[in-house]
C-alpha positions in Angstrom: 225.9 45.5 33.6 224.3 46.6 30.3 222.8 44.2 27.8 225.8 44.6 25.5 228.2 43.7 28.2 226.1 40.7 29.1 226.2 39.5 25.5 229.9 40.0 25.4 230.4 37.9 28.6 228.1 35.2 27.2 230.0 35.2 23.9 233.3 34.8 25.7 231.9 32.0 27.8 230.6 30.2 24.7 234.0 30.6 23.1 235.8 29.1 26.1 233.3 26.3 26.2 233.8 25.6 22.5 237.6 25.5 23.1 237.4 23.2 26.1 234.8 20.8 24.6 237.4 18.8 22.7 239.4 18.3 25.9 236.2 17.2 27.6 235.3 14.7 24.9 238.8 13.6 24.1 239.8 11.7 27.2 238.1 8.6 25.9 240.8 8.5 23.2 243.4 8.1 26.0 241.2 5.5 27.7 240.9 3.7 24.5 244.6 3.4 23.8 245.3 2.4 27.4 242.6 -0.3 27.1 244.1 -1.4 23.8 247.5 -1.6 25.3 246.2 -3.7 28.2 244.4 -6.0 25.8 247.6 -6.7 23.8 249.6 -7.1 27.0 247.1 -9.8 28.1 247.3 -11.6 24.7 251.1 -11.5 24.8 251.2 -12.8 28.3 248.8 -15.6 27.2 251.2 -16.5 24.4 254.2 -16.4 26.7 252.3 -18.7 29.1 251.5 -21.0 26.2 255.1 -21.1 25.2 256.1 -21.9 28.8 253.9 -24.9 28.7 255.2 -26.1 25.4 259.0 -26.1 25.6 259.3 -22.4 24.7 257.4 -22.8 21.5 254.5 -20.5 20.4 251.3 -22.0 19.0 252.4 -21.4 15.3 255.7 -23.3 16.0 253.7 -26.5 16.9 251.7 -28.8 14.7 248.0 -29.0 15.1 248.6 -32.6 16.1 250.2 -31.3 19.3 247.6 -28.6 19.9 249.5 -26.0 17.8 248.5 -23.9 14.8 251.4 -24.4 12.4 249.3 -25.8 9.6 246.7 -23.0 10.0 249.2 -20.2 9.0 248.3 -20.4 5.4 244.6 -19.5 6.0 245.8 -16.0 6.9 243.4 -15.8 9.8 244.6 -14.3 13.1 241.7 -15.9 15.0 243.0 -19.3 14.1 246.2 -18.5 16.0 244.5 -16.9 18.9 242.2 -19.9 19.4 245.2 -21.7 20.9 244.9 -19.3 23.9 241.6 -20.7 25.0 243.1 -22.2 28.2 244.8 -18.9 29.0 242.4 -16.1 28.0 238.7 -16.3 28.9 237.8 -12.7 28.2 236.9 -12.1 24.5 237.0 -8.3 25.0 240.8 -8.7 25.1 240.8 -9.3 21.4 239.0 -6.0 20.6 240.5 -2.5 20.3 237.8 -0.2 21.9 238.2 2.2 18.9 237.7 -0.6 16.3 234.1 -0.3 15.3 234.4 -2.9 12.6 234.8 -5.8 15.0 232.5 -7.4 17.6 233.2 -9.5 20.7 232.9 -13.2 20.5 231.0 -15.3 23.1 233.0 -18.5 22.7 236.0 -20.0 21.0 233.9 -22.4 19.0 232.6 -19.5 16.8 235.7 -17.3 17.1 236.7 -15.7 13.8 238.6 -12.6 12.5 235.3 -10.6 12.9 236.1 -10.9 16.7 239.8 -9.7 16.4 241.4 -6.3 16.1 245.0 -7.3 16.3 247.4 -8.9 13.8 249.7 -11.7 15.0 253.3 -12.3 13.8 253.5 -16.0 12.9 257.3 -15.8 12.5 257.8 -14.6 16.1 259.6 -16.6 18.8 260.1 -16.0 22.4 263.9 -16.0 22.2 264.1 -12.3 21.6 262.3 -9.8 23.9 261.9 -7.2 21.1 260.2 -9.5 18.7 256.7 -8.3 17.8 253.9 -10.7 18.6 250.8 -8.6 18.0 249.7 -5.1 16.9 246.8 -2.9 15.8 245.5 -4.3 12.5 245.2 -1.0 10.7 248.6 -0.9 9.0 249.5 0.9 5.8 252.4 -0.5 3.7 254.0 1.5 0.9 251.0 3.9 0.9 248.3 1.2 0.7 246.2 -0.2 3.5 247.2 -3.7 4.5 244.3 -6.0 3.6 243.1 -8.9 5.8 245.0 -12.1 5.4 248.6 -13.1 5.4 250.9 -10.0 4.9 254.5 -10.5 4.1 256.6 -7.8 5.8 260.1 -7.1 4.4 262.7 -4.6 5.5 262.0 -2.7 2.3 258.4 -2.1 3.3 257.5 1.4 4.3 255.0 1.0 7.1 252.6 3.6 8.6 249.5 3.5 10.8 246.1 4.2 9.2 244.7 7.5 10.1 242.6 7.4 13.3 244.0 4.3 14.9 245.4 6.1 17.9 246.6 9.7 18.2 245.2 13.0 17.3 244.9 15.1 14.2 247.6 14.4 11.7 249.6 12.4 14.2 249.1 8.6 13.9 250.2 5.9 16.3 249.4 2.4 17.2 250.1 -0.3 19.8 252.4 -3.3 19.5 252.8 -6.3 21.8 256.1 -8.0 22.3 257.6 -11.4 23.2 258.6 -10.4 26.7 254.8 -9.8 27.5 254.8 -6.0 27.3 252.9 -3.7 24.9 253.8 -0.2 24.0 252.5 2.9 22.1 254.5 3.3 18.9 254.3 6.4 16.8 254.2 6.3 13.0 257.7 7.9 13.0 259.2 5.0 14.9 257.1 2.2 13.4 259.6 1.2 10.6 262.5 1.2 13.0 260.7 -1.1 15.4 259.8 -3.6 12.6 263.3 -3.4 11.0 264.8 -4.7 14.3 263.2 -8.1 13.7 263.6 -8.5 9.9 261.1 -10.1 7.5 258.1 -11.7 9.0 254.6 -12.8 8.2 251.6 -11.1 9.8 248.2 -12.5 9.9 245.9 -9.5 9.7 242.2 -9.8 10.7 
C-alpha cells in the first residue's frame, strides 16, 4: 500500500467516524426523553393516588384547610401544587427533566420551589377524564412567544408549540405530557394543539 492509498483510507475512516459520531453521542437524547417520560408518569401516578385518598379530588380541588392547594393557585407556582405529593413521591429527581439545565434537584419539601421543577401542572384538571393533561414539559411556546413562568391561561385559540431543543432533533420539536389516567407520552409539535384542544381552556402553572 502506497502512502497515498494509506492517506485515502485514513481519510475515509475519518469521514465515517465523523458521520457516526452524532449517533454515538445522540443516544443520551433518547435516554433523556424516556427518563422525562418516566418522571412525569410517576408524578401523575402520585396525583392519581392523592385523588384516590381524597374522594377523587386532586390537590388543587381541595382547600388548604383540608391539605389541598386550592388557595395557592393564584401564586402561579407549580411547586406549590406538587408539594401536596410529599406523602407519595420521595424522589426529587422525578420533578426534573434530565435535559433542563435551568433547574436543580431539591433535597426536601420544606425548601421546594419552582427552581426544582421542570414540569407545568394543569390546575383545572380532574381525574374524571383519562385524556385530561395533568403535567408537561415547561418549555412551551404560545402564539410565537415563550410561555413565561407563572399562571398561563390556555384557550382553544392559542397556537401552541414546543420550544426548540426540548426533545427531538434538528428542526423537529416535541415534548412530553402526563395524563389523568397516570400515563405519559411523547407529543410532537404537530399534534400538540390537537391534544390540548381536546380538553378546552385551562390554567397551567409553569415553573
